[in-house]
N, C-alpha and C positions, 0 to 999 in steps of 0.2 A: 154502411153495409146492412142490407136487409136480412132479417132472420127468416128462415123458412122451416116448415115442419117436415116437408117431403121434397125430395129432389127427383126430377124426371129428366133423364138423359135422352135427348133427341139428336145428338151429334150424328152427322152423316145423312140425316133425313131432310128432305126439302118439301116445300109447300105442296100439298096441304098436310103432310104427315105430322109435323109438330103440333098442329092445331087438333088434328084427329086424336093423337096420343094424349094431349092435354085434356080433351073432352072426356076421354075414357078414365083417365087417372083422377080427375077432380071428383068424380063420383065416389071414390074411395075415401075422400077426406070428410072431416066433420066441418060444419058451418063455422067459419072464422079462421080455419087453418089456412096456412099459406103454402102454395105449391111453387117451387122454383123450377122453371123449365130452362134447361141448358141447351143451346142450339148454336150451330154454325151457319144457319140460314139467315141472311140479312133481312129476308122478308118478314121475319118474326117481329121486327120493329113496328110494322104497320098492321100485320095480321093479328097479333095478340090483342092490342087495344081494340081492334074492330070486333074480335070474337068476344071479348069481355063486354063490350057495349051491347052486343046482340044477346048474350046469355044472362047478363045481369051480374056476373062476377066482377070483383073489383081488381083493376090493374093497379098493383101497389107500386111497381117501379120496374125499370129496365136498366141493367148494368151492362156495359160493353167492355170487354177485356181485349185490349189491343197488344198485349205483351207477346203473344205467340204469333207465329207466321199466319195462322188462321184466326180470324176474329171470332171470339166466343161471346155470345149474347146470353144474358140471364134475365128471363122475364119472371116477375113475381106476381102471382094471382091469388087473391083471397077468395075462398069459397063463400058465396053469399046466401045460397039456399040449398 
């Protein structure tokens, strides 16, 4: 289990909103802090690593919770700059 400093709930939002919301939220963090982005959009599995590669932030990990009827994805991003 990855520890995060701040959690961002993007449930119910679909591409590109989770990435746009992440982009805004990460500006509030200090360098080195980890943002946990909770989403039910499967697109986050490829969108978040691509966004991190473009922006220079570090993709720490991705967890997938299949216990519920709706899959929940948790992307963890460390602020780099």
